[in-house]
Structure formats: structure tokens, C-alpha cells
C-alpha positions in Angstrom: 17.7 70.1 0.9 18.3 67.2 3.3 16.6 63.9 2.8 15.6 61.2 5.2 14.2 58.2 3.3 13.9 54.6 4.3 16.4 52.7 2.3 15.2 49.1 2.9 15.3 46.7 -0.2 12.2 47.1 -2.4 11.3 50.6 -1.2 12.8 52.5 -4.2 12.3 51.9 -7.9 15.5 50.5 -9.3 14.3 49.6 -12.9 15.2 52.6 -15.1 12.6 54.6 -17.0 11.7 53.6 -20.6 14.5 54.1 -23.1 17.3 54.5 -20.7 18.9 51.1 -21.3 18.7 47.9 -23.3 17.5 45.4 -20.6 17.8 41.6 -21.0 15.5 39.2 -19.2 16.8 37.5 -16.0 16.3 33.8 -15.4 14.0 32.9 -12.6 12.3 36.3 -12.4 9.2 37.7 -14.0 10.3 39.6 -17.2 7.8 41.6 -19.2 7.8 42.1 -23.0 5.1 44.7 -24.2 4.1 45.5 -27.7 1.2 47.7 -29.1 -0.2 47.5 -32.4 2.2 49.1 -35.1 0.4 52.2 -36.5 0.2 52.6 -40.2 2.7 55.2 -41.5 0.3 57.0 -43.8 -1.4 59.4 -41.4 -1.1 61.0 -38.0 -2.5 59.0 -35.0 -5.8 60.0 -33.5 -7.1 59.6 -29.9 -8.6 56.2 -30.7 -5.3 54.8 -31.9 -3.6 56.2 -28.8 -6.0 54.8 -26.1 -6.5 51.6 -28.1 -2.9 50.4 -27.9 0.0 52.8 -27.3 -1.2 54.6 -24.2 -2.6 51.4 -22.5 0.6 49.6 -23.2 2.6 52.5 -21.8 0.7 52.3 -18.6 1.4 48.6 -18.1 5.0 49.1 -19.1 5.5 51.8 -16.4 3.4 49.7 -13.8 5.9 46.8 -14.5 8.8 49.0 -13.8 7.1 50.3 -10.5 7.2 46.6 -9.4 10.9 46.5 -10.3 10.4 44.0 -13.1 12.7 44.0 -16.1 10.5 45.4 -18.9 10.9 46.1 -22.7 8.3 48.1 -24.5 8.5 48.0 -28.3 6.5 49.7 -31.0 7.1 51.4 -34.3 5.6 52.4 -37.6 4.2 49.8 -40.0 5.6 51.2 -43.3 5.1 48.8 -46.1 2.0 48.1 -48.2 -0.8 49.4 -50.3 -1.9 52.1 -47.9 1.5 53.7 -47.9 1.9 53.4 -51.8 -1.5 55.0 -52.3 -1.1 57.8 -49.9 2.4 58.6 -51.4 0.7 58.8 -54.7 -1.8 61.2 -53.4 0.8 63.5 -51.9 3.1 63.3 -54.9 6.1 61.9 -53.0 7.9 58.6 -52.8 6.8 56.0 -50.2 10.1 56.4 -48.4 9.6 60.2 -48.2 6.1 59.6 -46.9 7.3 57.1 -44.2 10.1 59.4 -43.2 7.6 62.3 -42.7 5.0 60.4 -40.8 7.3 58.4 -38.7 8.6 61.7 -37.2 5.1 62.9 -36.7 4.1 59.7 -34.9 7.1 59.8 -32.7 6.6 63.5 -31.8 3.0 62.9 -30.9 3.7 60.0 -28.5 6.5 61.9 -26.9 4.1 64.7 -26.1 1.7 62.3 -24.5 4.6 61.0 -22.4 4.3 57.5 -23.9 7.6 55.9 -23.1 8.8 53.3 -25.6 12.1 51.5 -25.0 12.4 51.6 -28.7 10.1 53.2 -31.4 11.3 51.7 -34.6 10.1 51.1 -38.1 9.6 48.1 -40.5 11.5 49.6 -43.4 14.8 48.1 -42.2 17.2 45.5 -43.5 16.8 43.3 -40.4 12.9 43.3 -40.9 13.4 42.1 -44.5 15.8 39.4 -43.4 13.5 38.1 -40.6 10.4 38.2 -42.8 12.1 36.3 -45.6 13.3 33.7 -43.3 9.8 33.0 -41.9 8.3 32.8 -45.4 11.1 30.4 -46.5 10.4 28.2 -43.4 6.7 28.1 -44.4 7.7 26.8 -47.9 10.0 24.2 -46.3 7.1 23.0 -44.2 4.9 22.6 -47.3 2.4 25.2 -46.2 2.5 27.5 -49.3 0.5 27.2 -52.4 0.3 29.1 -55.6 -3.1 30.4 -56.8 -4.1 32.5 -59.7 -7.0 34.9 -59.4 -8.7 37.8 -61.2 -7.9 41.1 -59.5 -8.9 44.7 -59.9 -6.4 46.8 -61.9 -6.2 50.5 -62.4 -4.9 51.5 -65.8 -4.3 55.1 -64.7 -2.2 54.4 -61.6 -1.1 51.9 -63.1 -1.2 49.1 -60.5 -3.3 46.3 -58.9 -5.6 47.8 -56.4 -6.2 46.4 -52.9 -9.9 46.0 -52.0 -9.9 49.1 -49.7 -9.0 51.3 -52.6 -11.9 50.2 -54.9 -15.5 51.2 -54.6 -18.5 50.7 -56.9 -22.0 49.5 -57.1 -23.0 46.4 -54.9 -24.0 43.5 -57.1 -26.5 42.3 -54.3 -28.4 45.5 -53.2 -27.3 48.1 -55.7 -25.8 50.4 -53.1 -23.5 52.8 -55.1 -20.7 53.3 -52.6 -19.9 49.7 -51.7 -16.2 49.0 -50.8 -14.1 46.4 -52.4 -14.3 44.2 -49.4 -17.8 44.9 -48.0 -21.0 46.7 -48.8 -22.2 49.1 -46.2 -25.7 49.0 -47.6 -26.4 45.2 -47.2 -23.3 44.3 -45.0 -22.5 41.5 -47.4 -18.6 40.6 -47.8 -17.4 41.2 -51.3 -14.5 40.5 -53.7 -13.6 43.7 -55.4 -13.9 42.1 -58.8 -17.7 41.6 -58.2 -18.3 45.4 -58.1 -20.3 46.9 -60.9 -18.8 50.1 -62.3 -15.6 49.9 -60.1 -13.8 53.2 -59.3 -10.3 53.8 -58.1 -10.2 55.9 -54.9 -7.0 57.5 -55.9 -8.6 59.0 -58.9 -12.3 58.2 -59.8 -11.7 59.2 -63.5 -9.2 56.3 -63.9 -10.3 53.2 -65.8 -10.5 50.1 -63.6 -10.4 46.6 -65.2 -9.5 43.1 -64.1 -6.3 41.1 -64.7 -5.1 37.7 -63.6 -2.3 37.6 -61.1 -0.5 34.8 -59.4 0.2 34.8 -55.7 1.5 32.6 -52.8 -1.1 31.7 -50.2 -0.6 30.3 -46.7 -2.6 27.1 -46.1 -4.2 28.1 -42.9 -6.6 25.2 -43.2 -3.7 22.8 -42.6 -2.5 24.7 -39.5 -6.0 25.3 -38.0 -6.1 22.3 -35.6 -2.8 23.3 -34.1 -3.9 27.0 -33.9 -7.0 26.1 -32.1 -5.2 24.0 -29.6 -2.8 26.9 -29.1 -5.6 29.5 -28.6 -7.3 27.5 -25.9 -4.0 26.8 -24.1 -2.6 30.3 -24.4 -6.0 32.0 -23.4 -6.1 30.0 -20.2 -2.5 30.4 -19.3 -2.3 34.1 -20.3 -5.7 34.9 -18.8 -6.9 36.5 -22.0 -9.8 38.9 -21.9 -13.0 37.5 -23.6 -12.9 38.7 -27.3 -14.0 38.1 -30.8 -12.0 34.9 -30.9 -12.6 33.2 -27.5 -15.2 33.7 -24.8 -14.9 33.7 -21.0 -15.5 30.0 -20.9 -12.5 29.3 -23.2 -14.8 28.4 -26.1 -13.7 29.5 -29.7 -16.4 31.6 -31.1 -14.8 33.2 -34.2 -17.0 32.5 -37.2 -14.0 32.1 -39.5 -12.5 29.2 -37.3 -15.9 27.6 -37.0 -16.5 27.7 -40.7 -12.9 26.5 -41.5 -9.9 28.7 -42.3 -9.2 29.3 -45.9 -5.8 29.8 -47.6 -4.7 33.5 -47.3 -2.5 35.4 -49.7 1.0 36.4 -48.5 2.0 38.4 -51.6 0.8 41.3 -53.5 1.7 43.3 -56.6 3.5 46.2 -55.1 6.6 48.3 -55.6 7.1 49.3 -51.8 7.5 46.3 -49.5 9.5 43.3 -48.5 10.5 41.4 -51.7 9.5 37.7 -51.9 12.7 35.7 -51.7 13.5 33.8 -54.9 16.2 31.2 -54.8 17.6 30.2 -58.1 15.0 29.6 -60.8 11.7 31.4 -60.2 9.6 28.2 -60.4 6.6 29.9 -58.8 6.7 33.2 -60.7 7.0 35.3 -57.6 10.0 37.4 -58.6 9.3 41.1 -58.2 6.2 40.6 -55.9 6.2 41.9 -52.3 4.7 40.7 -49.1 1.3 42.1 -48.2 0.1 42.3 -44.6 2.1 39.1 -43.9 5.2 41.0 -42.7 3.4 43.6 -40.4 3.5 41.6 -37.1 7.0 40.5 -37.9 7.7 44.1 -37.1 7.6 43.3 -33.4 10.7 41.1 -33.3 12.5 42.9 -36.2 12.1 46.4 -34.3 13.5 44.6 -31.2 16.4 43.2 -33.3 17.2 46.8 -34.4 17.3 47.8 -30.7 19.4 45.0 -29.3 21.3 42.1 -31.0 20.2 39.9 -28.1 16.5 40.2 -29.2 16.1 36.4 -29.2 16.5 36.4 -25.5 13.1 38.3 -25.4 11.3 36.5 -28.2 12.4 32.8 -27.8 12.3 32.5 -24.1 8.7 31.5 -23.0 9.9 30.2 -19.6 11.2 33.6 -18.4 9.3 36.1 -20.5 5.7 37.1 -20.5 4.4 38.9 -23.6 1.6 41.4 -23.3 0.0 42.8 -26.6 -2.2 45.9 -26.7 -4.4 46.4 -29.7 -7.7 47.7 -30.8 -10.6 45.2 -31.3 -10.3 45.2 -35.0 -6.8 43.6 -34.7 -7.8 40.8 -32.4 -8.3 38.2 -35.2 -5.0 39.2 -36.8 -3.0 38.8 -33.6 -4.7 35.8 -32.1 -5.4 33.6 -35.2 -3.6 34.7 -38.2 -0.2 35.7 -36.7 0.1 32.7 -34.4 -0.7 30.5 -37.2 2.3 31.9 -39.2 4.4 31.3 -36.2 3.2 27.7 -35.8 3.8 27.1 -39.5 7.2 28.7 -39.3 8.2 26.2 -36.5 10.2 28.7 -34.4 7.4 29.2 -31.9 7.7 32.9 -30.9 6.4 33.3 -27.3 2.8 34.8 -27.1 1.3 34.7 -23.6 -0.7 37.8 -22.8 -2.3 39.7 -23.6 -15.7 56.5 -34.8 -13.1 58.9 -35.6 -13.1 59.8 -39.4 -9.8 60.9 -41.1 -11.6 61.6 -44.4 -13.9 64.1 -42.8 -11.4 65.5 -40.4 -13.8 64.6 -37.5 -12.2 63.9 -34.1 -9.1 64.9 -32.2 -5.8 63.7 -33.7 -2.6 63.4 -31.7 -0.8 66.6 -32.7 -4.1 68.6 -32.2 -4.5 67.5 -28.5 -1.5 69.8 -27.7 -3.2 72.6 -29.4 -6.1 72.5 -26.9 -3.9 73.7 -24.1 -5.0 70.7 -22.0 -1.9 69.2 -20.4 -0.7 65.7 -21.6 -1.4 64.3 -18.1 -5.0 65.4 -18.1 -5.5 63.8 -21.6 -4.0 60.6 -20.4 -6.2 60.5 -17.3 -9.4 61.2 -19.3 -8.5 58.7 -22.0 -7.5 56.0 -19.5 -10.5 56.6 -17.2 -12.9 56.0 -20.2 -10.7 53.2 -21.7 -12.9 50.7 -23.6 -12.5 47.3 -21.9 -15.8 45.5 -22.1 -17.5 47.8 -24.6 -16.9 50.8 -26.8 -16.6 54.2 -25.0 -17.6 57.7 -26.4 -15.5 60.8 -26.3 -17.2 63.7 -24.6 -15.7 67.3 -24.0 -18.1 67.7 -21.0 -16.7 64.5 -19.4 -13.1 65.4 -20.1 -13.5 68.9 -18.4 -15.3 67.4 -15.6 -12.6 64.8 -15.1 -10.0 67.6 -14.8 -12.1 69.8 -12.5 -13.8 67.4 -10.3 -11.5 64.4 -10.0 -8.0 65.6 -10.6 -8.2 69.1 -9.4 -10.7 68.8 -6.4 -9.8 65.2 -5.3 -6.3 64.2 -6.1 -4.7 67.6 -6.5 -6.5 68.9 -3.4 -5.2 66.1 -1.1 -1.6 66.5 -2.2 -1.5 70.3 -2.1 -3.3 70.5 1.2 -0.9 68.3 3.0 2.2 69.6 1.5 1.3 73.3 2.1 0.5 72.5 5.7 4.1 71.0 6.1 5.6 74.1 4.3 3.6 76.7 6.3 3.4 75.2 9.7 6.6 73.1 9.9 9.0 75.1 7.8 9.0 72.4 5.2 10.5 69.8 7.5 8.6 66.5 8.3 7.8 66.5 12.1 8.6 63.6 14.5 5.5 61.4 14.4 6.9 58.7 16.8 6.3 56.1 14.1 9.0 53.5 13.4 10.2 53.2 9.8 8.5 50.5 7.8 4.9 49.3 7.5 2.2 51.0 9.7 0.5 48.5 12.1 -3.1 47.8 11.1 -3.8 47.6 14.8 -2.9 51.3 15.4 -4.9 52.7 18.2 -6.0 55.8 16.4 -5.7 55.0 12.6 -6.4 51.3 12.2 -9.3 51.8 10.1 -7.4 54.2 7.8 -4.4 52.0 7.5 -6.5 48.8 6.9 -8.5 50.4 4.2 -5.5 51.8 2.4 -3.8 48.5 2.5 -7.0 46.9 1.0 -7.0 49.4 -1.7 -3.3 48.7 -2.5 -4.2 45.1 -2.9 -6.9 46.0 -5.2 -4.7 48.1 -7.3 -2.1 45.4 -7.6 -4.6 42.7 -8.4 -6.1 45.0 -11.2 -2.9 46.0 -12.7 -1.5 42.4 -12.7 -4.7 41.4 -14.5 -4.2 44.4 -17.0 -7.5 45.9 -15.8 -6.0 49.4 -16.4 -9.2 51.4 -15.9 -10.0 49.7 -12.6 -6.4 50.3 -11.5 -6.8 54.1 -12.1 -10.2 54.2 -10.4 -8.5 52.6 -7.4 -5.7 55.3 -7.4 -8.5 58.0 -7.1 -10.1 56.1 -4.3 -6.8 56.1 -2.5 -6.5 59.8 -2.9 -10.2 60.2 -1.7 -9.3 58.2 1.3 -6.4 60.6 2.0 -8.8 63.5 1.8 -11.2 61.9 4.2 -8.4 61.1 6.6 -7.4 64.8 6.8 -11.0 65.9 7.1 -11.8 63.3 9.9 -8.5 63.9 11.7 -9.3 67.6 11.8 -5.9 68.7 10.5 -5.5 72.5 11.1 -3.6 74.9 13.2 -5.9 74.3 16.2 -4.9 70.6 16.3 -1.3 71.5 16.0 -1.7 73.8 19.1 -3.9 71.4 21.1 -2.2 68.1 20.3 1.1 68.6 18.5 2.0 64.9 18.6 -1.2 63.8 17.0 -0.9 66.6 14.4 2.6 65.4 13.5 1.4 61.9 13.3 -1.4 62.8 11.0 0.6 64.9 8.6 3.5 62.4 8.6 1.1 59.6 7.6 -0.6 61.7 5.0 2.8 62.6 3.4 3.7 58.9 3.2 0.4 58.2 1.6 1.2 60.9 -1.0 4.5 59.2 -1.5 2.7 55.9 -2.2 0.4 57.8 -4.6 3.3 59.1 -6.6 4.2 55.4 -7.4 0.6 54.4 -8.0 -0.1 57.3 -10.5 3.2 56.9 -12.3 1.9 54.4 -14.9 -1.0 56.7 -15.8 0.4 60.2 -15.4 4.2 60.1 -15.2 4.6 63.8 -15.4 2.3 64.2 -12.4 4.2 61.6 -10.5 7.5 63.4 -11.3 5.9 66.6 -10.1 4.9 65.0 -6.8 8.3 63.4 -6.0 9.9 66.8 -6.8 7.6 68.4 -4.4 8.3 65.7 -1.8 12.1 66.0 -2.6 12.2 62.2 -2.7 13.5 59.6 -5.1 11.1 57.5 -7.2 9.3 54.8 -5.0 8.3 51.3 -6.1 4.6 50.3 -5.6 4.3 49.0 -2.0 1.9 46.2 -0.9 1.1 48.1 2.3 1.4 51.7 3.6 4.7 52.4 5.1 6.6 55.1 6.9 9.2 55.9 4.4 9.7 59.6 4.5 11.0 60.0 8.0 11.2 63.0 10.5 13.7 65.6 9.6 13.2 65.2 5.8 12.9 68.5 4.0 10.3 68.7 1.3 10.3 70.8 -1.8 8.1 73.7 -2.8 4.3 72.8 -3.0 2.5 73.8 -6.2 -0.9 73.0 -7.7 -0.7 69.9 -9.8 -3.7 70.9 -12.0 -5.7 74.0 -13.0 -9.3 74.6 -13.7 -10.6 74.3 -17.3 -13.5 76.7 -18.1 -16.8 75.0 -19.0 -17.2 77.6 -21.8 -14.4 75.6 -23.8 -17.0 72.9 -24.4 -18.6 74.6 -27.2 -15.3 76.0 -28.7 -13.9 72.5 -28.9 -17.0 70.9 -30.1 -16.9 73.3 -33.1 -13.2 73.1 -33.7 -13.1 69.3 -33.8 -16.6 68.6 -35.1 -15.5 68.1 -38.7 -15.1 70.1 -41.8 -18.7 71.4 -41.7 -18.4 72.6 -38.0 -15.1 74.3 -38.6 -16.4 76.2 -41.4 -18.8 77.9 -39.1 -16.1 79.1 -36.7 -13.2 81.5 -37.4 -12.4 82.7 -34.0 -9.1 81.9 -32.2 -9.2 79.3 -29.4 -9.0 80.8 -26.0 -6.8 79.5 -23.2 -8.8 76.7 -21.5 -6.9 77.0 -18.2 -7.7 80.8 -17.9 -11.0 82.6 -18.4 -10.8 85.8 -20.5 -11.1 89.1 -18.6 -14.6 89.8 -17.6 -15.7 86.5 -19.0 -18.7 84.8 -17.2 -18.8 81.1 -17.1 -21.2 79.6 -19.6 -22.7 76.1 -19.4 -23.1 73.6 -22.2 -25.7 74.2 -24.9 -29.2 73.2 -24.1 -29.6 69.5 -24.6 -25.9 68.7 -24.0 -25.0 66.4 -21.1 -24.6 68.4 -18.0 -21.2 68.5 -16.5 -20.6 67.6 -12.8 -20.9 70.7 -10.7 -17.7 72.6 -10.1 -16.5 73.4 -6.6 -13.2 74.9 -5.7 -13.0 74.6 -1.9 -12.5 71.6 0.5 -15.1 68.8 0.1 -16.9 66.6 2.6 -16.5 62.9 2.6 -20.0 62.7 1.4 -19.2 64.8 -1.7 -16.1 62.9 -2.5 -18.0 59.7 -2.3 -20.6 61.0 -4.6 -18.0 62.1 -7.2 -16.6 58.5 -7.2 -20.2 57.3 -7.8 -20.8 59.7 -10.6 -17.6 58.7 -12.3 -18.5 55.0 -12.2 -22.2 55.7 -13.3 -20.9 57.9 -16.1 -18.8 55.0 -17.4 -21.9 52.7 -17.2 -23.8 55.1 -19.4 -20.9 55.4 -21.9 -20.6 51.7 -22.2 -24.2 51.2 -22.8 -24.3 53.9 -25.4 -21.4 52.1 -27.2 -23.3 48.8 -27.5 -24.8 47.4 -30.7 -27.3 46.6 -32.0 -29.6 49.3 -30.8 -32.8 47.8 -29.4 -35.9 49.3 -27.6 -34.7 47.4 -24.5 -31.2 48.9 -24.7 -32.6 52.4 -25.2 -34.8 52.0 -22.1 -31.8 50.7 -20.0 -29.7 53.8 -21.2 -32.6 56.1 -20.3 -32.9 54.6 -16.8 -29.0 54.8 -16.1 -29.0 58.4 -17.4 -31.7 59.2 -14.8 -29.5 57.6 -12.2 -26.6 59.7 -13.3 -28.7 62.9 -13.2 -29.9 62.1 -9.7 -26.3 61.6 -8.4 -25.3 64.9 -9.9 -28.2 66.7 -8.2 -27.2 65.1 -4.8 -23.6 66.3 -5.4 -24.7 69.8 -6.2 -26.6 69.9 -2.8 -23.7 68.6 -1.0 -21.3 71.1 -2.5 -23.7 73.9 -1.7 -24.0 72.7 1.9 -20.1 72.7 2.3 -19.7 76.2 0.7 
């Protein structure tokens, strides 16, 4: 098929997709280094892990590539430590065998979700050991280590010292019987595991748990604190950090641990599986045979990079030319913005840092490998997870919202626009783009017929770039959907149909050409969020991958032959809500259901569509035909209002005032859905 694409500089994407090369930063340009929190290698990832770090980081990585910036996205499994040792003991295998098993499962899960790492490594490597030991030795040379001896819980049955998370017992303060070794869920007080009454080993509760004295090496965070605080304030301002548990929007440090004064923290543990503490000559500190604890975990970022390219220091010791963006869940904020930078400051090498309730025990929630089992395509999962991404508050997973996102936003808005325009070219122009009379390059905002359309699209493109540069991923995705909505409105208001083609062929050619070029732009905008969907669009356009433009342009020129139009999305039956709620509701719910899971994208023969159970949140009305501008605008409002409700429901503590606010916003959501229902019926 013949192509006729504008080839000016900056039009096409020239940075390769993730994993296709080992790029190095280029002096004088913006180079982007991205990491996401290293997942523990003792279980499979669930959706909370995926949206909290890996998927969000993938979006920004792909966005950087659409701006033709040299980009490196690094991640891998965190394999050493107590969690791995204990899980291996439970499964009756060695820690190495456990890590080999789960590393593969993690990698396969991320690949299915189209998460594109340049390199997905692991911490159980020789380079990781070398770099970790070097940093530890530097801390010692800088007089920041001190030896302490303390009582620790010890399991005689395992036999081993137990980390706090693997001990439970009776709280000495309130008498709660299932207090954990680090905190009591009954009275919320922090604990030391040795304080517990009748302590129990979580590996085997019949084991006898006692206390023994053990010596460990501690990092003197109190000595480093003044420099850490100075760095946090400077880096937060320069890197435009989001307000978090450490620093607020005004640049004030709010973390209680910093305000109360940091205490020395242990770097070593009594483990068999980990990075050995380096001992030079005589073991004067008694550290021989001990391993690092969580100390070496963040060192995995540079060590995994070192396993990918021998030039890793060009990325990690180059603050002038490299910006680092870290993606993590909120529980990791302190570790990455206080503890780990303190280690780097104490080490003296100054690595560059600029940017940036699921239940496993009860089998409650959707875990990575199970997402594939639902039959919902990876692109739809990515869209739903990213559209409800927690940015200012926790968000809640909802099957109703997930299905509505597919049917109402992706199918009826985004997919409808792309398919309608491409099918018109295929059926009315034989698949060849007609001559619109437009010159190649940017469309004029003063166009006599489409100035409002061109200006509004250009404004949305600016909003998109501003949002993505500020790592406001959810806002960026919402803007993409507004662009596709604007495309639908354009086709509607322009009256694109056979009659227009007969009465005003020049105008018809102009409308369809401009719509096709908006679709080409959308293929670049959606790529960070849904790469498979982007690939499908450019295949149907028969065009090379485009970079993100700053303004709408005439890039696909007359005489260009498109590919075969196909639907990007399929409808999901609402009856699947109850099926999935049962399947993924936990052990108890699963016990009540033994039926096989039907295909969500196809109703069973003779099956009537069922709504959600009484009392469940009503899904947005389903409509398969063309939509009016009013209906499309209402859908956007419903999506935004739904997010408002989810964020309010995720807030704590619960108060009467918050409950009243939630109730009020839910009523607004119901009202919008009722309006949409009327609008859809009117257009049927």
C-alpha cells in the first residue's frame, strides 16, 4: 500500500520502543531515567502494585519516547531478605529457587500488561553485591556506622531470628491478641517485637519463640539529618515533587520522624539469603556472616542498570543532563525520599535524584496473572487502572466502573471516532485519502471553516503536554479522551455523510482528511497509556509511529492508502459484574461459585443482559449507536464525577462531614447518569 506522509523533522518518532537498545544520555538534551519500586520476589504482583508503580512509570517512559527524548526505564525483582527466606521455607524450596520462580512470573505478568522495561533485572547478582558493599564501606569510612547490641525475637523451630513482620502476639498495652511485631492494629501503637506477650512465629505458630541478643551495624541517620533536610527542600522544589507524607505543597517538611529527630537505623540482619556484610581482615565488629537487611534494596536501581549497560554511571552520576523520575506506592515515600537519599549523602557519591486494600492472605483482589483470565484485553485494563490512578487520594476498584469505562468511554467515544472516520475513507474513497486542498504542516487557527475546531484541539494538545510533563498521568489520559470527543463532535457538526460528499465534495474531503490527521495525532497521544491500541491505529492508518505534536498538522497527505478498518474495542456484558465479584471476592465468595467464567466480550446464546445487584452502584447507560455532542459531554462529566466520588470514599478518617459530602457527590453522579440516559434515548 502506498504511503504519503509528511517527513519534516520532528514529525515521526525516532526514539526506539523500550528494550530495543541500550541508550546513553546525550549532553545538552533532556534525558530521562525512570524507575519503579522493585517488587518483592515472594509472590505475584496484584493490580495495586501494578498501578502504583510499574504501569504509571511505563506511561511516562512511553510519553518521553513520543517526545523523542532519550529514555531508560529500569526495574526488577527485590530478591534478598527475610520475606524471601520465610516464603521459601513455607514452600519447601531454597530462596534461589523461589526467586527464580517468581522472577519469571513477574516478568510474564508485566509483559502481558504491555509494560515495556528497557531492562527488568534482579538484585541477586554479583554486580549488586559489589555496589552495595562499596556503599556500605564508604559509610564506614565517613564515620557514619555504629555497632549496637539488642534483644531480638528468635524462633527455635525455624531456627532463626525473626523480623518484626513475622511475629505476632498479645499487645502489652491493650491486650489485643493479634498484634504484629511492629504495630498493634488494636490500639495503633508502634511496637518492638520483643515487647509482645506470648509471641508466635507466623511460619509455624507451634514453634517456640524466645529472645536472644544480637549485634548489628546501624547507620547514624541523626548525623546526616541536617543535610538530608536541606536536600529534600532543594530537590522537591527543583523536581516539582507532588505533596506527600514527607513534604507539603509549600515546601515544608511534615514527616513526624524528621521532626522528632531521626534515629540510627540497622543496616544488617541475621539472615542466610542476602548480600554479605564486607569484612576486611580481622572482624573487629563481629559482623562476619551477617547480611544486609533492607539497606541494599534501593541499590537495586543502579545495580540493575549496571547489569544492563557497562556505561551505567552516565545515567546515575550525571545530574546536569539526566532527570530521574521514580514511581512508587505511598508506603514507599519515606524510604525513597528520606532513608535512601540519606544513604547516598552519607556514601558521598551523590547519585542523582530529581523527580519524581488487596489481601494476599485472603486471596482477595485481582492479581496480575488473573487479569488475563477475565478475557478483558490488556489495553482496557491499562485504561481503567490509569483513569482511576490514585494521585491525590486512594482510589477504589469497581467492576461496574471497569465495564463502564470500556463500553462508554473506549467503545462509544474513542473507538467510535476512529472507526467511523476510517470506515468512511474505506467505503467512500476506496481507502485513499482525498485531496483536501490543505498544505502539508500545521493547520491555520484562522481557517475560515474550522478555526474553532483547530484552536480547541491545539489547546487540548497544550493541556496534554503540560499534564504529562508534570507527571499528571490521569489528567493526561482524560485530555486524550477529550481530544477524541472533540473529533466525534467535529464529524457530527460537519455533517459527514454521503450527502455531504455529493453536495460539496471539496468540503467532505477536507473534513475527512482533517479527521484522519486528528486520529494520527491520537495514535501518539494514546501510545503511553495503551500501546497496543496505538499500534492498531497506525496499522489501520498504514503509517509510521508519530511523535506527539504541539499543534494539529496535516501529516497524512492526499493519495495515501490506509489499511483495513477494524473495531478497536468490543462491548463487555454487564452480567459479568456479578461473575467477577464472586470470582475475585476472596476465599469465602469463591466457595459459593463453581461455574465456569463466560466470555465477557460475548453474551451467551439467548442470554438477556442483567444489571448489577440491587444496591450496587449503577453503571453508566450503554448505547451502541452514534452519540450527540450533549451525550459525549455528559459522559466526560460522569467520568470526572465518578473519580470525585472514588477519591472521597478513599479518604480517612471517616467523619459525619465526609459521609455527608460523599452522599451529596453521589447524588450529583446519579443526576448526571439520569441526564445521559435521557440524551441517549433521544438520539436512539
